[in-house]
Structure formats: structure tokens, C-alpha cells
N, C-alpha and C positions, 0 to 999 in steps of 0.2 A: 236479763231485761225485766224490769218491774212494770206490771200492768195492774191497774185498778178498774174493775167493773163497778159501776155505781148507779144508784137510783135514789130519787127523793119522792116523798109524799109531802104535800104542802097544804096550807090553808086556802090557797087560791092560785090564780094564774099570774098575778102581778108581783114580780120580785121586789118592787119598790115598797109595797105595803103588806105583802103576805110573808109567811114564815114557813120554814121546813118543820114538819112534825115527825118525820121518820127519815133517817139516813141509813142506807145500806151500802157496804163496800165489800167486794171480794178481791183480795190482793193476791196476785200470782207473781212469783219470782222464778225466772228460768223454767217456766212451765208447770210449777208446782204451787198449789194453793197454800199460802202461809197464814192467812187470816180471813175469817168471816166476821164482819162487823155489822151490827144492826142495833140502832138505838133510837128510842123515842126522844123527842125534844119538847120540853115545856114551852108553851107560848102564852102571849098576852091574850086574855079574854077567852071566850068560849068558841069551840069549833063550829063552823057553819054546818047545819044539818045535812046539806048536800055532800060535804066532805066526809062526814060520818057514814053516810049511806054508801058512798063510793068505796071508801077504804076499810070500813069496819073499825077504824080507830076512834076511840071515844075520849071525852074529856077526862073520865076516870082513869083510863089507861095511861094518859099522859101524866096525870097527877101521881099515880102510883109507881109508874115505871120510867117516867121521863127524866132526862138530865137537863141541866141548865144549858142555854145556848153557848155560853162561854166555854163550858167543858167540851162541847162538840167542836167549837172553833179550834181549841187546843189540839184535839184529836186530829183534825184535818191538817193543821199546821205541821204536826209531827209526821204524818203519813204522806203528804203531798210533796215529796222530795223532787228536786230538779231532774228532768229527764223521764219521769214516770209517764206512761201512756195511760190516759184516762179514757174509758169507753162508756158511752151511755146511748140509749135510744132516745132520740130528740135531745141531743147533748146541749143544744143552745139553751133549752129550758133549765136543765139541771145545773149547767155551768153558771147561768145568771143567778140562780138561787144560792149556790155554793159561794160564789164571789160576794154576793150581798151579805151573806152571813159573816164571811171573813172580814169584809170591809167594816162591819159594825164593831168588831172586836180588835182587829189589827189594821186600822186605817192606813198606817204607813207601810204595811207589808203585803197587803192583799194583792195588789197588782203584780208585785214581783213573784208571789207564790204561783198565781195562775198562769202567768206568762212563761214561767220556767218549765211548764208541762207541755205534753203533746195531747191533742184531743181528737178522738175518733167518734163520729156520729154514725151509728149503724142505721139510723133512719135514712140518712143521705145515701148510704150504700144500698139499702133495700129498695129505694125508689129507682135506682139504676138497674134493678134486677127483677122486679116483679110488678105486676099491675096493681092499681089501687084496689083496696085500702092498704095502709102501710103502718098500722099500729104494731106494737110488739106482739100482741096476740096473733096478728095476721102473719108475722114472720115466724112465729112458733108453729102455726098451722102449715105454712108454706114449706117449712123444712122438716115437718113430721116429728116435731119435738113434743114430749109429754107436757101437757098444759099444767099450769100452776095457779095459785091464788093471785090473780092479777090485781093490781092496785094495792099491793103490799110490797114495800120497797125490797125486802130481802128476797122474796119469791121472784119478783121481776128481775132482780140482779142475777139470780141463778139461771133464769131463762135466758137472760142476755148473754151469759157465758156460752150456753149451748148454741144460741143463734150465731154468735161470732165465730165459733168453731166451724159451724156448718157453712157459713159464708166463706171462710178461709179455704175449706175443702172444695167448695164449689168453684171458686176462682181466686187465686192467691194474688190479689191486687189491693189489699186493704191499706197497705202503706201509702198508696197514692192518695187516699182520702184523709190522711192526717192533717188536721187544722184547716179542712175545707168543709164548710157547712152549706148544704143546699137550703133554699127557702122558696116558699110559694110566692111568685111575683104578684099574685092578687092581693096578698096581705102584707108583704114586706117582712123584714126581720123583726121577730118579736124579742122582747127583753132587751138586754144590754148588748150593743155592738162592740165587739172586742177587736182591737187593732191587730192582734196576733192571729185572728181567724180570717180566712178568706171566704167571703160570702158570695154565693153564686145563685142566680135564678135557676130553679130546677122545675121542669115540667114533668107531667106524668108520662110514663112509658107503659106500653102494654106487654112488653117482653124484656128480657135481659138485653141491655145495649152491648154493642161490640166493645172490645178493649180500647179501641181508638176513640170511642164516643162517650166514655165515662165522664162524669161531671168534672173531675179535677183536670181533665185535658181540654176542656172547652174554653 
């Protein structure tokens, strides 16, 4: 089985007008890490100061170390093979940005690529298991995992691997959550709504819900 844990850092929140500036992926095949991928991406214009402050990524870093977006799109196309399980924390956000990037460079293939994959959102799982707040850093603290440099994609991705393993050990029902994303009914679904994802309203819980009451079974 092939699994890709991934995370993005972006110029903003809107996948329609913002771009990915860092993409990280850890690929696991049959339980073994086969690749750690982390690349900066050159973007149009200067980075917002808020993004520089949050991520520590600068315009100079992108200029010196960044790759063209087309190169990253080709890397994604090569790695996102049918049947791969994609795991992210707040996967709706990262999926929307990855799809938008692919769509710009492979408009005729982007839909087929993302539809051929399975998607697991650890944020949705965590909301069924712990009280608010539910950011990745909260999951790291909840499961007693060593903290990393959050808001850098590769460090977040490494933490995501540990969080997912802890979730699986805690209760082995992650397969139930494949292609099911929870969303806050107050705000609705953010980004692009995908036909292959089942979106469900998800309210806050103050404790781990019973197996019969997890979001995928509602």
C-alpha cells in the first residue's frame, strides 16, 4: 500500500488566487518510508509580510532555492498514482491547492489525477476524538509527540506521520474516514467542493465519540 503524507505552505487562504510556496510529501510504501520530498516554489510577486512572519519563508529563499511551478506539477503527476492514500491535516485546504496547481498545468488531467486517489483528513478524525482546539499542534500535544517547527511544510508532515500512527494505535478506524471530510456548519465548506469527497457537518465534541457515532457513520 502506498501512502503520501503531505502539507503545503501558501501565499494565502484562497486557492483561486493564492499559490503554494512549499510542498512537502513523505511517501510510505508497505510501511517503509521511501521518499522525503520538500521543495520551495517560485511565485508571482512578493510574499505578504504576514506569510513571511508565520512561515519564516522569505522571497530570497524562494528565489535562491525555489523551483518553477510546472516542475512541481510534474513531480506531483509522477507521484500521485491511482490508489495512493493521501493524508493531510485539514486536507480540504491542501487538496484544493494541489488541485489548483495541477489544473493550471494539466487542465485535462487534473480531475482524473485527484479522483483516482483516496483522501484522509486527520483534522476530521481529531474532531471526533478530542475537545477543541484541533490544529496540528494541538494533536501533537494531545498525543504526547515531540513538537516541531510548525508552519514549515516538511516539519508539519513529519509531525503528521506521528499523529496518524498515534491515532491508529488509539483506535483502528481510520479507513472509515477515507474520502469523508467534516466541516464547520457555521462557515460551510471552504475551497473547492469535490464530487469524490463526502462532506458532512461536524460539531465540536468534548470527548472521544463512540465507534457508532463517528462522523462517517452519521
